C-alpha positions as CSV (number, residue, x, y, z in Angstrom):
1,M,12.8,-1.1,26.5
2,N,14.4,-3.2,23.8
3,P,12.5,-3.9,20.6
4,L,10.4,-7.0,20.8
5,T,10.9,-10.1,18.6
6,I,8.0,-12.5,18.1
7,T,7.5,-15.7,16.2
8,A,4.2,-17.3,15.2
9,T,3.0,-20.0,12.9
10,V,0.0,-18.8,10.8
11,P,-1.9,-20.0,7.7
12,A,-0.7,-18.6,4.3
13,W,-3.5,-17.6,2.0
14,F,-4.0,-16.7,-1.6
15,S,-6.6,-14.0,-1.2
16,V,-7.4,-13.2,-4.8
17,P,-8.3,-16.6,-6.4
18,T,-10.6,-14.9,-8.9
19,S,-7.7,-13.0,-10.5
20,D,-6.3,-15.1,-13.3
21,Y,-3.4,-12.7,-13.6
22,M,-2.5,-13.0,-9.9
23,R,-2.8,-16.8,-10.0
24,R,-0.5,-17.0,-13.0
25,E,2.0,-14.7,-11.2
26,L,1.9,-16.8,-8.1
27,D,2.3,-20.0,-10.0
28,R,5.3,-18.5,-11.9
29,S,6.9,-17.4,-8.7
30,I,6.4,-20.9,-7.2
31,E,7.9,-22.5,-10.3
32,L,10.9,-20.1,-10.1
33,E,11.2,-20.6,-6.3
34,D,11.2,-16.8,-6.0
35,A,10.7,-16.5,-2.3
36,I,10.1,-12.8,-2.1
37,A,7.5,-12.9,-4.9
38,I,5.7,-15.8,-3.2
39,V,5.7,-14.0,0.2
40,N,4.4,-10.8,-1.5
41,A,1.6,-12.7,-3.2
42,L,0.3,-14.4,-0.1
43,T,-1.6,-13.1,2.9
44,F,-0.7,-14.4,6.4
45,Y,-3.7,-14.5,8.7
46,R,-5.3,-16.5,11.5
47,S,-8.7,-15.6,12.8
48,C,-9.6,-16.2,16.5
49,E,-12.2,-18.7,15.3
50,G,-9.8,-20.5,12.9
51,N,-12.2,-19.9,10.0
52,A,-10.9,-19.3,6.5
53,P,-11.7,-15.9,5.1
54,A,-14.5,-16.2,2.4
55,G,-13.1,-17.1,-1.0
56,W,-9.4,-17.4,0.1
57,I,-7.4,-20.5,-0.7
58,R,-5.1,-21.9,1.9
59,M,-1.7,-22.4,0.4
60,G,0.2,-23.7,3.5
61,E,1.7,-22.5,6.7
62,A,4.2,-19.8,7.5
63,D,6.6,-19.4,10.4
64,I,6.9,-15.7,10.8
65,T,9.4,-13.8,12.9
66,V,8.8,-10.1,13.4
67,R,11.4,-7.9,15.0
68,L,9.5,-4.8,16.0
69,I,11.3,-1.5,15.9
70,S,11.3,0.8,18.9
71,K,8.4,3.1,19.6
72,D,10.5,6.1,18.8
73,E,11.4,4.7,15.4
74,Q,7.8,3.8,14.7
75,T,6.8,7.4,15.6
76,Q,9.5,8.9,13.4
77,Q,8.3,6.7,10.5
78,A,4.7,7.7,11.1
79,V,5.7,11.4,11.1
80,A,7.7,11.0,8.0
81,A,4.8,9.3,6.2
82,L,2.4,12.1,7.3
83,N,4.9,14.7,6.1
84,A,5.2,13.0,2.7
85,K,1.4,13.0,2.5
86,L,1.3,16.7,3.4
87,D,3.9,17.4,0.7
88,D,1.8,15.5,-1.9
89,L,-1.3,17.5,-0.9
90,R,0.6,20.8,-1.0
91,A,1.8,19.9,-4.5
92,A,-1.6,18.9,-5.7
93,Y,-3.2,22.1,-4.3
94,L,-0.5,24.2,-5.9
95,T,-1.2,22.6,-9.2
96,K,-4.9,23.2,-8.8
97,Q,-4.3,26.8,-7.7
98,Q,-2.1,27.4,-10.8
99,E,-4.8,26.0,-13.0
100,I,-7.5,28.2,-11.5
101,M,-5.2,31.3,-11.9
102,R,-4.6,30.3,-15.5
103,Q,-8.4,30.2,-16.1
104,I,-8.8,33.6,-14.4
105,S,-6.1,35.1,-16.6
106,E,-7.8,33.7,-19.8
107,L,-11.1,35.1,-18.7
108,Q,-9.5,38.5,-18.0
109,A,-7.7,38.4,-21.4
110,I,-11.0,37.7,-23.2
111,T,-12.7,40.6,-21.3
112,N,-9.9,43.0,-22.2
113,E,-10.1,42.0,-25.9
114,V,-13.8,42.7,-26.0
115,A,-13.4,46.1,-24.3
116,A,-10.6,47.2,-26.7
């Protein structure tokens, strides 16, 4: 099966209107016509009911085209993400183990000093 391409028109929302920093960044991106920064600052969403999410500001509309990758590639990427997470956990636990071993060594060194 070939990867699927879909296109939809959906509302574009500014989802953090209470953040002065995010609003300034969005305004700056609009002023500079920085398309990527604008897209990254917005959320694209349409509810089944057509309601606006609470507190979000509608900024306009977006025509979005998504070219879905194959299921095999999706699976490969999911496995790669899980392997990366596993590597992070292994590194974190190794660091924690080393810290505990250091504490044990310190305690044993103190015990040996007292006995001597």
